[in-house]
N, C-alpha and C positions, 0 to 999 in steps of 0.2 A: 571242367574248371576255369578255363582258359578267359569266357566271359567273366567268371566274378572275380579274378584277379585283374583282369583289365580297368573294368567299370566301379567297382565297391571304392575304391578313392576317392572317384568322381561325386559319388554320391554321398559319400562323407564330406566334402569339401563344399558340396550345394548345401546341404544342410547346417554346417557353420554360418557360410555365407548368409543364409535365409536369418541364422540368427542374428547376427549381426547387425542386419539391416532392420531388422524387428526393432532389437537395442535401441540403433539411431533414430529411428522412427517415432519411438515413445519418448526418448530424450528430447527430439528438436518439439514434439508438441508442449512438453513442459516449462519451455525458456518462453519467455514474454518479452515485448519489444521493448520493453524499460530496461531489462537484466542484460539484452543485446546489446543497446544503445551503452549501457555502462560498461560492458566488456569491450567496446570499442573505444571509449574513453581513456580504460586500460592498456590499449592497444593488444588486446591479448591474442596470441595466433590462433586464426579462424575466426576472429569476432567479424570481420568485414562481410566474410560469405553468410555468416551466421545472421547477420544482420539482412540481409538478402533475403535469407531463407524465411524468417519470420513476418518480413514485409508481406511475401506471397505465399503463404503453406500450401495452398493447394495444389499448387505446379509442382512443387520439391516432393511434398508425401503421394503423389498419386503415384509418381514415379515410383517410389520405393515403396509405394503397395504391389505395383507391376514387379519391381524384380523381384520382391519375395517370394511372390505367388510361383514365380516361373521357376524360382530356386525349389520350393516346395513340390510342386507338378514334376518336374524334371526328375527329381531325386525319387521321386514315388513311381515314375515309368523304369529308370533303373532298377529301383526295390525289386521291382514285378518280375523285370527282367531277370532277375539275380535268384529269385526264389523258385522262378521257374527253371532255370536251368538247375538249380540245386534240388528239387522236389520234384521234377518232371511238370510238364504243363496239363496240371487238373488242378483241380477246386482247393484243393489243400493249399496251393502255392499261392492261388490270390487273395486267399482269407489270411493267411501269415503273411504276407506283402501288407495288406491294408493294415492288420492288428498293430504291426511293428511300425509303420508309416505313422500312425494315428498318436502310437505312443511318443515317438520320437519329435514331430511336429509340435505338439502338445507343450512337451519337456523343453525339449532344446530350440525349440525357434517360437514357442507361445509362452510359456512362464519365466524361465531362468533369465533370458534376456530382456524380455520386458522390465522384469522387477531391476536387473542391474539398470536397465535406462532410466529410472525413477529414482533409484538411489543415487545414481552418479550423473543425475543429469547432464549439467555445466560441463564436466570436462566432456564426455563422451559426444555432448551438443558439437562445443568448438572442435573435436578432433577429427570429429565426421561432417562438420559443414563445409569444407571445400572440395573433398571426395564427393558427396551429393551435389553441391554447386557444379560441378564438372561432368557428371552424370547427365546432371539435367540438360546442359548445354549441346549434350551429344544426342541424349535421347528424348530430349522434351517435346517434340511433335507427336512421339507414339503414343503417349497416356492420352493424350487430347483424341487423337485419331480414333483410339479405341471407345474413349466417352461420346464424342457423336457419334460412334457405329450403336452404343449402349443407348442413347437416348432416342435414336432413330427404329431400333426395335421395340422401344418402352412404350406403352399406349400413355397417351398423355404428354404434358411437357415436362422433358427433364431439367437436371442442373448442368448448367453451363460448364463449373468447375467440378462435375461429379458427384455422386451421392456419398462422398469422404470427410467433407469439413465437418467437421462433428459440431465446432462453436457458431461457425456460420450457420448450420442447418438448425442448430438449437435454437439460434435467435429468431430467426425465420418460422420458427414453429411457436413462440413466443408470440412474435407480432400477430401471425394467424388466431392464435387463441383468442389476441384482444380483439379483433376483429369481429371473430364468431361469439364476444361475449363470454366465452368461460371466465375470463380473469379480468380483473378492472383495469384502467389504464397506469393507475398509481403502482399495482402488482407488476405490471408489464416495466415499469421504470427500474423498479426495486430487483428484479432479476436482470435486466440490463446491468443495472450497476454492481450486483456480485461477477458478472465477465470481466468488468471494465477494473476489478480488485488488482488483479495481474499486473496490469497496464500502469497501474497508479503507485507512484513511492512514495515515502513517509515525507518528503520533502515539503509536497504539494498538500500534505494532510495537517502537516504542523502547526504548533503555536510556537511562532517566532521568538527568537531570544529577546526581541523588545519589546514583547508581550508578556513576559514572564516576570514573577516575582522570587526575589530571592531572599534570604537571611545567612548573616554570619554565621559561622559555627560559634562565635564568642558570645552572642547574643544571649541573653538568659529566656528562659521557659515563658516567665512574663510577657516579654515584649514580643516571642512567637506566638502567644495567643491573643497576644492586641492585633499585629499584623495580619492572623490568620481571619479574626472578628471584624475587620474593616475591609480587608482585601477577600475575604469571602470565598477565602479557597482551604479545603480540608487537607490538603497536602501542598508542602513546600518546600525546595529545593535548597539545600543546605550547600554555601561555598564555602572553601577554604582561602586562599591568595586570591581570586578572581572569578571572574562569573566562568570563565573555561574550566575551573576546579570547582566541579560538584561533586562533593564527597559522600553526598546523602539525600535524604528525603525526611522533614520532618509531619507526622502526621496527627493531625489535629488532636484525634482520639487519646493519641500517647501523652499528647503534652497534656489535655483536661486529667488525664489520668493519672498523673506525674503530681501534679498541681495537687489533685483532692487527695492524693496518698501523704504527701510529703508538707501539704500547706503552705507558710511564707518560706519554709526552707526550700522547698521544690521551685517554686517561683524564681529564685536567684540561682538554680540551677542554667549550667550553658547548655543551648539547642542541641549540642554535638552528643550531648550525653542520653538521648533517647531517638536520635536518627534511627532511621533503618536504612540499610545500602540500596543504592541508587540503581537500576537497569539502565543500561545503555544501548545504543541501535545507530548503525550510519543511516546516513538522510537517503542513500539510496536504495533501502531494502524496499521491498513491494508490500504493499501493506496488507496483502492476503496472509503473506508469509509472518509479518509483524501479530495478526491477528492470532494465529496459529500460536504461536510463541507466546504471548501474553498468556493463552490461556492454560498451555501447558505452567508456564513459572508462577501462574495466578499472581499478576501482577495487573494494574491499571494503568499505569502510569511509565514513560521511559526515557528519558536524557535523548535529545539527538545528537549526534555528535558528526561533524563536518569534515573534510576529505584532510584536513590539518590538526584533527584532534580538539578543536574547540567545540564549545557549546552553538548548537545550532540552533535549539528549540526544544521544545516540548511536545510528544505527543504521547494521548490518551486511549483508551480503550475507545471512548465515545466519540473521538476524532475518526477512528475507523467506522465505527457505526452510520457515522454520518452521512457517509459515501453511502453506504445502501437504504438509510431510511429518511437521509433528508436531516435539515436541523430539528436538534432536540434542544427543547423547551422544558422550562417547570412551573411551577404555581405561580411565583415569585414576578414572572413575565409578564408587564402589561404594555399595550401599545401605549404611548404620550404623545400628544401634540407635539409640534416641531417647533413652536414660539408658543409663551404662556407667560402673561403678562401678570404678575402677582402684585397685592396691595398695598407693599412698602415700596414700591417703583422698582423693585428687582424684576430681569426677565430671567424663566426657566425656557433654556433651549435643549434640543438633545445636542449628545457629543457628536452628530454625524451632522451638523449644518454643515453647510460652505463658511469658510471663513469670509466670502466676500458679501453673504448674507447679514452677517453679524457685523460685519463695518459699514453696511448701508442702513442699518438698523441702529445705530448707536451713530453716525456721520464721523467713523474716524478713518483713520489709515494705517492698519497694519503692517511694519516693515519686516514681514517674517519672509524664507526661503523656504520651497517643498512642505509646506504646511496648506492641507485643503479643509481640515474640518476644526472644530472647534475645540475636539476632546486632543486632535493634535498639536494644536495650538497650546492648550494647557501642558500636555506632556512635553511639547518643545519649551515653556518657559522652564518647568520643575527641573527638566533636565533629568528628569525619571518618570514611570509609569504611576498616572495618578490614582490613587484609591480614593474611596469615600471622607470627605474631609480635606483634600488636599486643596490649594487655595495659592494663586499666582496672581499678580498686577502686570498687563501688558498696556502698553501706552494709555493708561488712566481706565482701563478697565478691568475690576477685580472679578476673577473666573473662583468660582469654589465647584468643585465634583460634587455630585450629592447623591448621586444613587450609582447603584450597581445595575446589571441586568444582562440574560443570557446567563446559558452552562458556562461560559467561561469569566463571567462576573468582568467584564468591562465595564467603563464607566458609559450609564444611559445618559445624565442629563447633569446638565451644569450653570450654574446660577450665575448671570453675569448683572453686576452694577457699576456703576462708572464712581472711580472713585476708591479709596479705602486702601488698606494697607493688608498682604499676606502674611501672616501669621501660620504656616505648616509646621506642625510637629510631628508630622508621619517621618517614621522612620524609614532610612532611606534604601531607595528599591530600583533595580534596572528593570524589572520585566513582570510579570504576573501570569501565573497560574498556579493551580493546585488540586 
């Protein structure tokens, strides 16, 4: 029994190390570049090493694979020697060793650590990153040499980083499928967009605060109904003290139902009497996690919070889906010419028309800074986001927001006339989305 007494602890240690490596490998593959950058900004311990790993995953994951296989194989050899020592050099010893190691490898190295790696990806990745980085500095060339050897004995062209980089391999397969016309080009782009969801954060897809429509909690349901109809949004954030104090969401369906049920008395009720709770998400959250969260909570809209707790913007489930399928439009979206002369002397222009073109058209000089489009000029003059019917006069030009376009219901066209007075009866708003 001297052999068993000497080598059994070694086999146990190797199996445990193999499990830890499997857990670290799983956790590291679950961390995106965006999340690693967020850890670095928060100055989390191990974040710098984690950034280096996610920037070049094959180099580190190939080493982890090699170390895990080494631990499993050496532990299997030791187990075989132990069973031979216990049962003698016969078939039962080899079969027993194989059966025991299959179960141990599957449970202790395969299932349990990988489950923990997925459940606690962030802390495990941060904790293991420095060690993985250091081991790669020591043993880094070894996996490359073995990959070169494998490519040399494998027929055909091998993979420079090895065949273990799952995402890169899948991307290559998608591109190959398009080249062979198995899938269409737009399908390939959609699949690549899915891969990039984990590297895209909410801040990149949200509707910014300056493009949101708010309504104060003291406004009546009649005013909320008017704002919803004029802005084109069916969900409007309700604010308390200021725009950083979003206390709920007013749904057009709830407003209409209450007004229909209570009549004139319902129209005078405050909007906060029918609002629903608002959902909040940090602007650094990856949008693939946001999509799963929205599906689980059955919400279509959330308020985006910045690092100081203020309102940074608003995000909807459509904003996330647009990252996959592209811009979403509806039946009301129509292509309009950039400039259209009307019979009454007015000119209809798109909100995206450059301010310089407007100046040349009317022979005026507009003294405005940091404004590039006619829509931006109108918003600057109003001091708020324009909605249909908003008017302002700038340097003798009367600007009237005329129509909405797109899923976000932004101003599409503006009527421009010489002279005139602005009479805007729109309720005060700071931004726009619902």
